[in-house]
mmCIF file of the N, C-alpha and C atoms, coordinates in Angstrom:
data_MODEL
# 
_entry.id   MODEL 
# 
loop_
_atom_site.group_PDB 
_atom_site.id 
_atom_site.type_symbol 
_atom_site.label_atom_id 
_atom_site.label_alt_id 
_atom_site.label_comp_id 
_atom_site.label_asym_id 
_atom_site.label_entity_id 
_atom_site.label_seq_id 
_atom_site.pdbx_PDB_ins_code 
_atom_site.Cartn_x 
_atom_site.Cartn_y 
_atom_site.Cartn_z 
_atom_site.occupancy 
_atom_site.B_iso_or_equiv 
_atom_site.pdbx_formal_charge 
_atom_site.auth_seq_id 
_atom_site.auth_comp_id 
_atom_site.auth_asym_id 
_atom_site.auth_atom_id 
_atom_site.pdbx_PDB_model_num 
ATOM 1   N N  . MET A 1 1  ? -1.965  4.707   -2.034  1.00 0.00 ? 1  MET A N  1 
ATOM 2   C CA . MET A 1 1  ? -1.572  3.674   -1.097  1.00 0.00 ? 1  MET A CA 1 
ATOM 3   C C  . MET A 1 1  ? -0.222  3.434   -0.717  1.00 0.00 ? 1  MET A C  1 
ATOM 4   N N  . LEU A 1 2  ? 0.821   4.300   -1.729  1.00 0.00 ? 2  LEU A N  1 
ATOM 5   C CA . LEU A 1 2  ? 2.030   4.517   -1.231  1.00 0.00 ? 2  LEU A CA 1 
ATOM 6   C C  . LEU A 1 2  ? 2.357   5.245   -0.004  1.00 0.00 ? 2  LEU A C  1 
ATOM 7   N N  . ASN A 1 3  ? 1.201   6.086   0.608   1.00 0.00 ? 3  ASN A N  1 
ATOM 8   C CA . ASN A 1 3  ? 1.135   6.686   1.680   1.00 0.00 ? 3  ASN A CA 1 
ATOM 9   C C  . ASN A 1 3  ? 1.044   5.973   2.720   1.00 0.00 ? 3  ASN A C  1 
ATOM 10  N N  . LEU A 1 4  ? 0.510   4.695   2.658   1.00 0.00 ? 4  LEU A N  1 
ATOM 11  C CA . LEU A 1 4  ? -0.293  3.980   3.908   1.00 0.00 ? 4  LEU A CA 1 
ATOM 12  C C  . LEU A 1 4  ? 0.895   3.434   5.131   1.00 0.00 ? 4  LEU A C  1 
ATOM 13  N N  . LYS A 1 5  ? 0.405   4.005   6.050   1.00 0.00 ? 5  LYS A N  1 
ATOM 14  C CA . LYS A 1 5  ? 1.143   3.822   7.267   1.00 0.00 ? 5  LYS A CA 1 
ATOM 15  C C  . LYS A 1 5  ? 0.388   3.034   8.345   1.00 0.00 ? 5  LYS A C  1 
ATOM 16  N N  . TRP A 1 6  ? 0.823   1.995   8.810   1.00 0.00 ? 6  TRP A N  1 
ATOM 17  C CA . TRP A 1 6  ? 0.669   0.828   9.752   1.00 0.00 ? 6  TRP A CA 1 
ATOM 18  C C  . TRP A 1 6  ? -0.760  1.294   10.846  1.00 0.00 ? 6  TRP A C  1 
ATOM 19  N N  . LYS A 1 7  ? -0.289  2.632   11.463  1.00 0.00 ? 7  LYS A N  1 
ATOM 20  C CA . LYS A 1 7  ? -1.161  2.908   12.329  1.00 0.00 ? 7  LYS A CA 1 
ATOM 21  C C  . LYS A 1 7  ? -2.628  3.595   11.794  1.00 0.00 ? 7  LYS A C  1 
ATOM 22  N N  . ASP A 1 8  ? -2.540  3.391   10.199  1.00 0.00 ? 8  ASP A N  1 
ATOM 23  C CA . ASP A 1 8  ? -4.007  3.782   9.707   1.00 0.00 ? 8  ASP A CA 1 
ATOM 24  C C  . ASP A 1 8  ? -4.714  3.071   9.488   1.00 0.00 ? 8  ASP A C  1 
ATOM 25  N N  . ILE A 1 9  ? -4.477  1.779   9.848   1.00 0.00 ? 9  ILE A N  1 
ATOM 26  C CA . ILE A 1 9  ? -4.647  0.362   10.024  1.00 0.00 ? 9  ILE A CA 1 
ATOM 27  C C  . ILE A 1 9  ? -5.507  -0.076  10.994  1.00 0.00 ? 9  ILE A C  1 
ATOM 28  N N  . ASP A 1 10 ? -6.712  -0.288  11.287  1.00 0.00 ? 10 ASP A N  1 
ATOM 29  C CA . ASP A 1 10 ? -7.106  -0.954  12.591  1.00 0.00 ? 10 ASP A CA 1 
ATOM 30  C C  . ASP A 1 10 ? -7.963  -2.343  12.182  1.00 0.00 ? 10 ASP A C  1 
ATOM 31  N N  . PHE A 1 11 ? -6.761  -3.328  12.542  1.00 0.00 ? 11 PHE A N  1 
ATOM 32  C CA . PHE A 1 11 ? -6.674  -4.783  11.990  1.00 0.00 ? 11 PHE A CA 1 
ATOM 33  C C  . PHE A 1 11 ? -8.344  -5.238  12.956  1.00 0.00 ? 11 PHE A C  1 
ATOM 34  N N  . GLU A 1 12 ? -8.126  -4.566  14.158  1.00 0.00 ? 12 GLU A N  1 
ATOM 35  C CA . GLU A 1 12 ? -9.541  -5.263  15.231  1.00 0.00 ? 12 GLU A CA 1 
ATOM 36  C C  . GLU A 1 12 ? -10.813 -5.201  14.416  1.00 0.00 ? 12 GLU A C  1 
ATOM 37  N N  . ASN A 1 13 ? -10.881 -3.783  14.074  1.00 0.00 ? 13 ASN A N  1 
ATOM 38  C CA . ASN A 1 13 ? -12.534 -3.350  13.511  1.00 0.00 ? 13 ASN A CA 1 
ATOM 39  C C  . ASN A 1 13 ? -12.679 -3.442  12.177  1.00 0.00 ? 13 ASN A C  1 
ATOM 40  N N  . ARG A 1 14 ? -11.306 -3.686  11.645  1.00 0.00 ? 14 ARG A N  1 
ATOM 41  C CA . ARG A 1 14 ? -10.925 -3.999  9.810   1.00 0.00 ? 14 ARG A CA 1 
ATOM 42  C C  . ARG A 1 14 ? -11.706 -2.648  9.419   1.00 0.00 ? 14 ARG A C  1 
ATOM 43  N N  . ILE A 1 15 ? -10.986 -1.491  9.443   1.00 0.00 ? 15 ILE A N  1 
ATOM 44  C CA . ILE A 1 15 ? -11.310 -0.368  9.221   1.00 0.00 ? 15 ILE A CA 1 
ATOM 45  C C  . ILE A 1 15 ? -9.556  0.422   8.685   1.00 0.00 ? 15 ILE A C  1 
ATOM 46  N N  . LEU A 1 16 ? -9.808  1.203   7.508   1.00 0.00 ? 16 LEU A N  1 
ATOM 47  C CA . LEU A 1 16 ? -8.594  1.845   6.761   1.00 0.00 ? 16 LEU A CA 1 
ATOM 48  C C  . LEU A 1 16 ? -8.883  3.391   7.075   1.00 0.00 ? 16 LEU A C  1 
ATOM 49  N N  . TYR A 1 17 ? -8.189  3.920   7.888   1.00 0.00 ? 17 TYR A N  1 
ATOM 50  C CA . TYR A 1 17 ? -8.465  5.520   7.732   1.00 0.00 ? 17 TYR A CA 1 
ATOM 51  C C  . TYR A 1 17 ? -7.571  6.329   7.134   1.00 0.00 ? 17 TYR A C  1 
ATOM 52  N N  . ILE A 1 18 ? -8.306  6.874   6.503   1.00 0.00 ? 18 ILE A N  1 
ATOM 53  C CA . ILE A 1 18 ? -7.533  8.025   5.391   1.00 0.00 ? 18 ILE A CA 1 
ATOM 54  C C  . ILE A 1 18 ? -7.366  9.447   6.126   1.00 0.00 ? 18 ILE A C  1 
ATOM 55  N N  . VAL A 1 19 ? -6.420  10.085  6.317   1.00 0.00 ? 19 VAL A N  1 
ATOM 56  C CA . VAL A 1 19 ? -5.992  11.111  6.922   1.00 0.00 ? 19 VAL A CA 1 
ATOM 57  C C  . VAL A 1 19 ? -6.202  12.040  5.818   1.00 0.00 ? 19 VAL A C  1 
ATOM 58  N N  . LYS A 1 20 ? -6.134  12.234  4.563   1.00 0.00 ? 20 LYS A N  1 
ATOM 59  C CA . LYS A 1 20 ? -6.474  12.851  3.653   1.00 0.00 ? 20 LYS A CA 1 
ATOM 60  C C  . LYS A 1 20 ? -7.108  12.663  2.020   1.00 0.00 ? 20 LYS A C  1 
ATOM 61  N N  . ASN A 1 21 ? -8.064  12.717  2.043   1.00 0.00 ? 21 ASN A N  1 
ATOM 62  C CA . ASN A 1 21 ? -8.499  11.898  0.770   1.00 0.00 ? 21 ASN A CA 1 
ATOM 63  C C  . ASN A 1 21 ? -8.112  12.854  -0.556  1.00 0.00 ? 21 ASN A C  1 
ATOM 64  N N  . LYS A 1 22 ? -8.548  12.569  -1.703  1.00 0.00 ? 22 LYS A N  1 
ATOM 65  C CA . LYS A 1 22 ? -8.635  13.546  -2.599  1.00 0.00 ? 22 LYS A CA 1 
ATOM 66  C C  . LYS A 1 22 ? -8.945  14.817  -2.488  1.00 0.00 ? 22 LYS A C  1 
ATOM 67  N N  . ASP A 1 23 ? -10.511 14.710  -1.844  1.00 0.00 ? 23 ASP A N  1 
ATOM 68  C CA . ASP A 1 23 ? -11.090 16.272  -1.698  1.00 0.00 ? 23 ASP A CA 1 
ATOM 69  C C  . ASP A 1 23 ? -10.379 16.949  -0.354  1.00 0.00 ? 23 ASP A C  1 
ATOM 70  N N  . GLY A 1 24 ? -9.264  16.357  0.027   1.00 0.00 ? 24 GLY A N  1 
ATOM 71  C CA . GLY A 1 24 ? -8.533  16.775  1.434   1.00 0.00 ? 24 GLY A CA 1 
ATOM 72  C C  . GLY A 1 24 ? -9.453  16.556  2.621   1.00 0.00 ? 24 GLY A C  1 
ATOM 73  N N  . LYS A 1 25 ? -10.243 15.527  2.836   1.00 0.00 ? 25 LYS A N  1 
ATOM 74  C CA . LYS A 1 25 ? -11.214 15.267  4.155   1.00 0.00 ? 25 LYS A CA 1 
ATOM 75  C C  . LYS A 1 25 ? -10.468 13.955  4.318   1.00 0.00 ? 25 LYS A C  1 
ATOM 76  N N  . PRO A 1 26 ? -10.661 13.641  5.785   1.00 0.00 ? 26 PRO A N  1 
ATOM 77  C CA . PRO A 1 26 ? -10.763 12.363  6.349   1.00 0.00 ? 26 PRO A CA 1 
ATOM 78  C C  . PRO A 1 26 ? -11.778 11.723  6.022   1.00 0.00 ? 26 PRO A C  1 
ATOM 79  N N  . SER A 1 27 ? -11.228 10.363  5.982   1.00 0.00 ? 27 SER A N  1 
ATOM 80  C CA . SER A 1 27 ? -12.442 9.358   5.173   1.00 0.00 ? 27 SER A CA 1 
ATOM 81  C C  . SER A 1 27 ? -11.866 7.624   6.168   1.00 0.00 ? 27 SER A C  1 
ATOM 82  N N  . LYS A 1 28 ? -12.911 7.004   6.167   1.00 0.00 ? 28 LYS A N  1 
ATOM 83  C CA . LYS A 1 28 ? -12.459 5.553   6.438   1.00 0.00 ? 28 LYS A CA 1 
ATOM 84  C C  . LYS A 1 28 ? -12.902 4.462   5.415   1.00 0.00 ? 28 LYS A C  1 
ATOM 85  N N  . ILE A 1 29 ? -12.142 3.322   5.341   1.00 0.00 ? 29 ILE A N  1 
ATOM 86  C CA . ILE A 1 29 ? -12.850 2.346   4.795   1.00 0.00 ? 29 ILE A CA 1 
ATOM 87  C C  . ILE A 1 29 ? -13.040 0.890   5.107   1.00 0.00 ? 29 ILE A C  1 
ATOM 88  N N  . GLU A 1 30 ? -13.963 0.500   5.289   1.00 0.00 ? 30 GLU A N  1 
ATOM 89  C CA . GLU A 1 30 ? -14.425 -0.943  5.969   1.00 0.00 ? 30 GLU A CA 1 
ATOM 90  C C  . GLU A 1 30 ? -13.499 -1.852  4.975   1.00 0.00 ? 30 GLU A C  1 
ATOM 91  N N  . LEU A 1 31 ? -12.970 -3.169  5.898   1.00 0.00 ? 31 LEU A N  1 
ATOM 92  C CA . LEU A 1 31 ? -11.684 -3.795  4.860   1.00 0.00 ? 31 LEU A CA 1 
ATOM 93  C C  . LEU A 1 31 ? -12.241 -5.191  5.366   1.00 0.00 ? 31 LEU A C  1 
ATOM 94  N N  . ASN A 1 32 ? -12.405 -5.900  4.026   1.00 0.00 ? 32 ASN A N  1 
ATOM 95  C CA . ASN A 1 32 ? -12.925 -6.847  4.278   1.00 0.00 ? 32 ASN A CA 1 
ATOM 96  C C  . ASN A 1 32 ? -11.946 -8.005  4.771   1.00 0.00 ? 32 ASN A C  1 
ATOM 97  N N  . HIS A 1 33 ? -12.187 -9.347  5.292   1.00 0.00 ? 33 HIS A N  1 
ATOM 98  C CA . HIS A 1 33 ? -11.315 -10.192 5.801   1.00 0.00 ? 33 HIS A CA 1 
ATOM 99  C C  . HIS A 1 33 ? -9.825  -10.634 4.708   1.00 0.00 ? 33 HIS A C  1 
ATOM 100 N N  . THR A 1 34 ? -10.149 -10.953 3.589   1.00 0.00 ? 34 THR A N  1 
ATOM 101 C CA . THR A 1 34 ? -9.322  -11.371 2.465   1.00 0.00 ? 34 THR A CA 1 
ATOM 102 C C  . THR A 1 34 ? -8.063  -10.119 2.484   1.00 0.00 ? 34 THR A C  1 
ATOM 103 N N  . VAL A 1 35 ? -8.760  -8.385  2.443   1.00 0.00 ? 35 VAL A N  1 
ATOM 104 C CA . VAL A 1 35 ? -7.614  -7.394  2.605   1.00 0.00 ? 35 VAL A CA 1 
ATOM 105 C C  . VAL A 1 35 ? -6.981  -7.247  4.032   1.00 0.00 ? 35 VAL A C  1 
ATOM 106 N N  . ILE A 1 36 ? -7.353  -7.876  5.004   1.00 0.00 ? 36 ILE A N  1 
ATOM 107 C CA . ILE A 1 36 ? -7.013  -7.944  6.379   1.00 0.00 ? 36 ILE A CA 1 
ATOM 108 C C  . ILE A 1 36 ? -6.065  -9.254  6.435   1.00 0.00 ? 36 ILE A C  1 
ATOM 109 N N  . ASP A 1 37 ? -6.361  -10.331 5.909   1.00 0.00 ? 37 ASP A N  1 
ATOM 110 C CA . ASP A 1 37 ? -5.726  -11.425 6.093   1.00 0.00 ? 37 ASP A CA 1 
ATOM 111 C C  . ASP A 1 37 ? -3.949  -11.084 5.006   1.00 0.00 ? 37 ASP A C  1 
ATOM 112 N N  . THR A 1 38 ? -4.391  -10.516 3.707   1.00 0.00 ? 38 THR A N  1 
ATOM 113 C CA . THR A 1 38 ? -3.444  -10.033 3.098   1.00 0.00 ? 38 THR A CA 1 
ATOM 114 C C  . THR A 1 38 ? -2.637  -8.840  3.466   1.00 0.00 ? 38 THR A C  1 
ATOM 115 N N  . LEU A 1 39 ? -3.107  -8.197  4.486   1.00 0.00 ? 39 LEU A N  1 
ATOM 116 C CA . LEU A 1 39 ? -2.109  -6.988  5.115   1.00 0.00 ? 39 LEU A CA 1 
ATOM 117 C C  . LEU A 1 39 ? -1.200  -7.825  6.438   1.00 0.00 ? 39 LEU A C  1 
ATOM 118 N N  . ASN A 1 40 ? -1.833  -8.772  7.038   1.00 0.00 ? 40 ASN A N  1 
ATOM 119 C CA . ASN A 1 40 ? -1.417  -9.474  7.882   1.00 0.00 ? 40 ASN A CA 1 
ATOM 120 C C  . ASN A 1 40 ? -0.217  -10.452 7.481   1.00 0.00 ? 40 ASN A C  1 
ATOM 121 N N  . LYS A 1 41 ? 0.129   -10.705 6.264   1.00 0.00 ? 41 LYS A N  1 
ATOM 122 C CA . LYS A 1 41 ? 1.062   -11.519 5.662   1.00 0.00 ? 41 LYS A CA 1 
ATOM 123 C C  . LYS A 1 41 ? 2.114   -10.742 4.887   1.00 0.00 ? 41 LYS A C  1 
ATOM 124 N N  . ILE A 1 42 ? 2.041   -9.258  4.910   1.00 0.00 ? 42 ILE A N  1 
ATOM 125 C CA . ILE A 1 42 ? 3.190   -8.470  4.685   1.00 0.00 ? 42 ILE A CA 1 
ATOM 126 C C  . ILE A 1 42 ? 4.091   -8.710  6.113   1.00 0.00 ? 42 ILE A C  1 
ATOM 127 N N  . LYS A 1 43 ? 5.370   -8.620  5.488   1.00 0.00 ? 43 LYS A N  1 
ATOM 128 C CA . LYS A 1 43 ? 6.471   -8.727  6.609   1.00 0.00 ? 43 LYS A CA 1 
ATOM 129 C C  . LYS A 1 43 ? 6.678   -7.238  6.562   1.00 0.00 ? 43 LYS A C  1 
ATOM 130 N N  . ARG A 1 44 ? 6.571   -6.762  7.899   1.00 0.00 ? 44 ARG A N  1 
ATOM 131 C CA . ARG A 1 44 ? 6.691   -5.409  8.308   1.00 0.00 ? 44 ARG A CA 1 
ATOM 132 C C  . ARG A 1 44 ? 8.367   -4.963  8.470   1.00 0.00 ? 44 ARG A C  1 
ATOM 133 N N  . CYS A 1 45 ? 8.509   -4.384  8.248   1.00 0.00 ? 45 CYS A N  1 
ATOM 134 C CA . CYS A 1 45 ? 9.997   -3.529  8.206   1.00 0.00 ? 45 CYS A CA 1 
ATOM 135 C C  . CYS A 1 45 ? 10.198  -2.819  9.821   1.00 0.00 ? 45 CYS A C  1 
ATOM 136 N N  . PRO A 1 46 ? 10.637  -3.169  10.471  1.00 0.00 ? 46 PRO A N  1 
ATOM 137 C CA . PRO A 1 46 ? 10.906  -2.258  11.706  1.00 0.00 ? 46 PRO A CA 1 
ATOM 138 C C  . PRO A 1 46 ? 11.268  -0.963  11.728  1.00 0.00 ? 46 PRO A C  1 
ATOM 139 N N  . LYS A 1 47 ? 11.850  -0.618  10.472  1.00 0.00 ? 47 LYS A N  1 
ATOM 140 C CA . LYS A 1 47 ? 12.396  0.561   10.182  1.00 0.00 ? 47 LYS A CA 1 
ATOM 141 C C  . LYS A 1 47 ? 11.688  1.767   9.902   1.00 0.00 ? 47 LYS A C  1 
ATOM 142 N N  . SER A 1 48 ? 10.574  1.406   9.533   1.00 0.00 ? 48 SER A N  1 
ATOM 143 C CA . SER A 1 48 ? 9.202   2.280   8.460   1.00 0.00 ? 48 SER A CA 1 
ATOM 144 C C  . SER A 1 48 ? 8.057   1.899   9.368   1.00 0.00 ? 48 SER A C  1 
ATOM 145 N N  . GLU A 1 49 ? 7.484   3.100   9.217   1.00 0.00 ? 49 GLU A N  1 
ATOM 146 C CA . GLU A 1 49 ? 5.888   3.227   9.393   1.00 0.00 ? 49 GLU A CA 1 
ATOM 147 C C  . GLU A 1 49 ? 5.073   2.864   8.262   1.00 0.00 ? 49 GLU A C  1 
ATOM 148 N N  . TYR A 1 50 ? 5.996   2.989   7.364   1.00 0.00 ? 50 TYR A N  1 
ATOM 149 C CA . TYR A 1 50 ? 4.894   2.613   5.473   1.00 0.00 ? 50 TYR A CA 1 
ATOM 150 C C  . TYR A 1 50 ? 4.564   1.156   5.522   1.00 0.00 ? 50 TYR A C  1 
ATOM 151 N N  . VAL A 1 51 ? 3.417   0.726   5.279   1.00 0.00 ? 51 VAL A N  1 
ATOM 152 C CA . VAL A 1 51 ? 2.950   -0.510  4.995   1.00 0.00 ? 51 VAL A CA 1 
ATOM 153 C C  . VAL A 1 51 ? 4.166   -0.767  3.779   1.00 0.00 ? 51 VAL A C  1 
ATOM 154 N N  . PHE A 1 52 ? 4.213   -0.300  2.627   1.00 0.00 ? 52 PHE A N  1 
ATOM 155 C CA . PHE A 1 52 ? 5.009   -0.571  1.273   1.00 0.00 ? 52 PHE A CA 1 
ATOM 156 C C  . PHE A 1 52 ? 6.109   0.147   1.349   1.00 0.00 ? 52 PHE A C  1 
ATOM 157 N N  . CYS A 1 53 ? 7.501   -0.545  1.854   1.00 0.00 ? 53 CYS A N  1 
ATOM 158 C CA . CYS A 1 53 ? 8.603   0.105   1.955   1.00 0.00 ? 53 CYS A CA 1 
ATOM 159 C C  . CYS A 1 53 ? 9.382   -0.667  1.043   1.00 0.00 ? 53 CYS A C  1 
ATOM 160 N N  . ASP A 1 54 ? 10.946  -0.166  1.081   1.00 0.00 ? 54 ASP A N  1 
ATOM 161 C CA . ASP A 1 54 ? 12.044  -1.093  0.548   1.00 0.00 ? 54 ASP A CA 1 
ATOM 162 C C  . ASP A 1 54 ? 12.420  -1.777  1.935   1.00 0.00 ? 54 ASP A C  1 
ATOM 163 N N  . SER A 1 55 ? 13.736  -2.471  1.546   1.00 0.00 ? 55 SER A N  1 
ATOM 164 C CA . SER A 1 55 ? 14.000  -3.201  2.541   1.00 0.00 ? 55 SER A CA 1 
ATOM 165 C C  . SER A 1 55 ? 14.878  -2.335  3.985   1.00 0.00 ? 55 SER A C  1 
ATOM 166 N N  . ASP A 1 56 ? 15.145  -1.046  3.482   1.00 0.00 ? 56 ASP A N  1 
ATOM 167 C CA . ASP A 1 56 ? 15.771  -0.299  4.228   1.00 0.00 ? 56 ASP A CA 1 
ATOM 168 C C  . ASP A 1 56 ? 14.842  0.740   5.308   1.00 0.00 ? 56 ASP A C  1 
ATOM 169 N N  . GLY A 1 57 ? 13.318  0.605   4.749   1.00 0.00 ? 57 GLY A N  1 
ATOM 170 C CA . GLY A 1 57 ? 12.339  1.354   5.240   1.00 0.00 ? 57 GLY A CA 1 
ATOM 171 C C  . GLY A 1 57 ? 11.837  2.595   4.611   1.00 0.00 ? 57 GLY A C  1 
ATOM 172 N N  . ASN A 1 58 ? 12.399  2.721   3.588   1.00 0.00 ? 58 ASN A N  1 
ATOM 173 C CA . ASN A 1 58 ? 12.050  3.906   2.593   1.00 0.00 ? 58 ASN A CA 1 
ATOM 174 C C  . ASN A 1 58 ? 10.909  3.525   1.951   1.00 0.00 ? 58 ASN A C  1 
ATOM 175 N N  . LYS A 1 59 ? 10.010  4.454   2.008   1.00 0.00 ? 59 LYS A N  1 
ATOM 176 C CA . LYS A 1 59 ? 8.829   4.421   1.167   1.00 0.00 ? 59 LYS A CA 1 
ATOM 177 C C  . LYS A 1 59 ? 9.193   4.233   -0.441  1.00 0.00 ? 59 LYS A C  1 
ATOM 178 N N  . TYR A 1 60 ? 7.966   4.017   -0.829  1.00 0.00 ? 60 TYR A N  1 
ATOM 179 C CA . TYR A 1 60 ? 8.300   3.742   -2.391  1.00 0.00 ? 60 TYR A CA 1 
ATOM 180 C C  . TYR A 1 60 ? 7.388   5.210   -2.660  1.00 0.00 ? 60 TYR A C  1 
ATOM 181 N N  . PHE A 1 61 ? 7.901   5.600   -3.955  1.00 0.00 ? 61 PHE A N  1 
ATOM 182 C CA . PHE A 1 61 ? 7.349   6.767   -4.691  1.00 0.00 ? 61 PHE A CA 1 
ATOM 183 C C  . PHE A 1 61 ? 6.859   6.444   -5.647  1.00 0.00 ? 61 PHE A C  1 
ATOM 184 N N  . GLY A 1 62 ? 6.906   5.364   -6.512  1.00 0.00 ? 62 GLY A N  1 
ATOM 185 C CA . GLY A 1 62 ? 6.219   5.143   -7.554  1.00 0.00 ? 62 GLY A CA 1 
ATOM 186 C C  . GLY A 1 62 ? 6.304   3.744   -8.126  1.00 0.00 ? 62 GLY A C  1 
ATOM 187 N N  . VAL A 1 63 ? 5.435   3.082   -9.011  1.00 0.00 ? 63 VAL A N  1 
ATOM 188 C CA . VAL A 1 63 ? 5.337   1.547   -9.231  1.00 0.00 ? 63 VAL A CA 1 
ATOM 189 C C  . VAL A 1 63 ? 5.233   1.612   -10.649 1.00 0.00 ? 63 VAL A C  1 
ATOM 190 N N  . ARG A 1 64 ? 5.664   2.709   -11.488 1.00 0.00 ? 64 ARG A N  1 
ATOM 191 C CA . ARG A 1 64 ? 5.751   2.598   -12.660 1.00 0.00 ? 64 ARG A CA 1 
ATOM 192 C C  . ARG A 1 64 ? 6.714   1.839   -13.701 1.00 0.00 ? 64 ARG A C  1 
ATOM 193 N N  . LYS A 1 65 ? 7.823   2.159   -13.381 1.00 0.00 ? 65 LYS A N  1 
ATOM 194 C CA . LYS A 1 65 ? 9.135   1.483   -13.662 1.00 0.00 ? 65 LYS A CA 1 
ATOM 195 C C  . LYS A 1 65 ? 8.984   -0.415  -13.557 1.00 0.00 ? 65 LYS A C  1 
ATOM 196 N N  . SER A 1 66 ? 8.340   -0.636  -12.226 1.00 0.00 ? 66 SER A N  1 
ATOM 197 C CA . SER A 1 66 ? 8.594   -1.859  -11.846 1.00 0.00 ? 66 SER A CA 1 
ATOM 198 C C  . SER A 1 66 ? 7.424   -2.595  -12.898 1.00 0.00 ? 66 SER A C  1 
ATOM 199 N N  . PHE A 1 67 ? 6.007   -1.519  -13.005 1.00 0.00 ? 67 PHE A N  1 
ATOM 200 C CA . PHE A 1 67 ? 5.170   -2.117  -13.615 1.00 0.00 ? 67 PHE A CA 1 
ATOM 201 C C  . PHE A 1 67 ? 5.414   -2.255  -15.004 1.00 0.00 ? 67 PHE A C  1 
ATOM 202 N N  . ASN A 1 68 ? 5.968   -1.413  -15.668 1.00 0.00 ? 68 ASN A N  1 
ATOM 203 C CA . ASN A 1 68 ? 6.328   -1.554  -17.046 1.00 0.00 ? 68 ASN A CA 1 
ATOM 204 C C  . ASN A 1 68 ? 7.245   -2.998  -17.244 1.00 0.00 ? 68 ASN A C  1 
ATOM 205 N N  . THR A 1 69 ? 8.119   -2.886  -16.615 1.00 0.00 ? 69 THR A N  1 
ATOM 206 C CA . THR A 1 69 ? 9.087   -4.288  -16.216 1.00 0.00 ? 69 THR A CA 1 
ATOM 207 C C  . THR A 1 69 ? 8.524   -5.575  -16.607 1.00 0.00 ? 69 THR A C  1 
ATOM 208 N N  . ALA A 1 70 ? 7.309   -5.807  -15.547 1.00 0.00 ? 70 ALA A N  1 
ATOM 209 C CA . ALA A 1 70 ? 6.162   -6.701  -15.308 1.00 0.00 ? 70 ALA A CA 1 
ATOM 210 C C  . ALA A 1 70 ? 5.490   -6.756  -17.114 1.00 0.00 ? 70 ALA A C  1 
ATOM 211 N N  . LEU A 1 71 ? 5.217   -5.740  -17.282 1.00 0.00 ? 71 LEU A N  1 
ATOM 212 C CA . LEU A 1 71 ? 4.657   -5.825  -18.913 1.00 0.00 ? 71 LEU A CA 1 
ATOM 213 C C  . LEU A 1 71 ? 5.484   -6.340  -19.941 1.00 0.00 ? 71 LEU A C  1 
ATOM 214 N N  . GLN A 1 72 ? 6.824   -5.756  -19.957 1.00 0.00 ? 72 GLN A N  1 
ATOM 215 C CA . GLN A 1 72 ? 7.814   -6.351  -20.905 1.00 0.00 ? 72 GLN A CA 1 
ATOM 216 C C  . GLN A 1 72 ? 8.120   -7.750  -20.684 1.00 0.00 ? 72 GLN A C  1 
ATOM 217 N N  . LYS A 1 73 ? 7.939   -8.061  -19.308 1.00 0.00 ? 73 LYS A N  1 
ATOM 218 C CA . LYS A 1 73 ? 8.114   -9.908  -19.489 1.00 0.00 ? 73 LYS A CA 1 
ATOM 219 C C  . LYS A 1 73 ? 7.298   -10.709 -19.810 1.00 0.00 ? 73 LYS A C  1 
ATOM 220 N N  . ALA A 1 74 ? 5.727   -10.127 -19.643 1.00 0.00 ? 74 ALA A N  1 
ATOM 221 C CA . ALA A 1 74 ? 4.713   -10.869 -20.132 1.00 0.00 ? 74 ALA A CA 1 
ATOM 222 C C  . ALA A 1 74 ? 4.470   -10.495 -21.382 1.00 0.00 ? 74 ALA A C  1 
ATOM 223 N N  . GLY A 1 75 ? 5.508   -9.784  -22.219 1.00 0.00 ? 75 GLY A N  1 
ATOM 224 C CA . GLY A 1 75 ? 5.007   -9.581  -23.643 1.00 0.00 ? 75 GLY A CA 1 
ATOM 225 C C  . GLY A 1 75 ? 3.790   -8.416  -24.105 1.00 0.00 ? 75 GLY A C  1 
ATOM 226 N N  . GLN A 1 76 ? 4.006   -7.920  -22.996 1.00 0.00 ? 76 GLN A N  1 
ATOM 227 C CA . GLN A 1 76 ? 2.754   -6.444  -23.321 1.00 0.00 ? 76 GLN A CA 1 
ATOM 228 C C  . GLN A 1 76 ? 3.585   -5.225  -23.327 1.00 0.00 ? 76 GLN A C  1 
ATOM 229 N N  . LYS A 1 77 ? 2.505   -4.254  -24.245 1.00 0.00 ? 77 LYS A N  1 
ATOM 230 C CA . LYS A 1 77 ? 3.337   -3.055  -24.388 1.00 0.00 ? 77 LYS A CA 1 
ATOM 231 C C  . LYS A 1 77 ? 3.290   -2.176  -22.986 1.00 0.00 ? 77 LYS A C  1 
ATOM 232 N N  . THR A 1 78 ? 4.141   -1.435  -22.578 1.00 0.00 ? 78 THR A N  1 
ATOM 233 C CA . THR A 1 78 ? 4.684   -1.018  -21.613 1.00 0.00 ? 78 THR A CA 1 
ATOM 234 C C  . THR A 1 78 ? 3.253   0.446   -21.483 1.00 0.00 ? 78 THR A C  1 
ATOM 235 N N  . ALA A 1 79 ? 2.857   0.652   -20.395 1.00 0.00 ? 79 ALA A N  1 
ATOM 236 C CA . ALA A 1 79 ? 2.114   1.798   -20.170 1.00 0.00 ? 79 ALA A CA 1 
ATOM 237 C C  . ALA A 1 79 ? 2.666   3.498   -20.270 1.00 0.00 ? 79 ALA A C  1 
ATOM 238 N N  . THR A 1 80 ? 1.774   4.156   -21.042 1.00 0.00 ? 80 THR A N  1 
ATOM 239 C CA . THR A 1 80 ? 2.409   5.445   -20.945 1.00 0.00 ? 80 THR A CA 1 
ATOM 240 C C  . THR A 1 80 ? 1.927   6.119   -19.857 1.00 0.00 ? 80 THR A C  1 
# 
């Protein structure tokens, strides 16, 4: 998901195109209205082609640190 680019999403037909899946093949996923609505609410960074990026337009490479911080704040053990 961290490699998701805006150009890979067909909002009109509600389809997400995956250039290369785990098998190395292209595929597509039909998106429901909830997913489309959620994606439409994401503020786009004009400096980046990525859906999930920082304020400078740099794509994220991992979320483990943030996830572990959220777990700690919730009083849970961190993920390994």
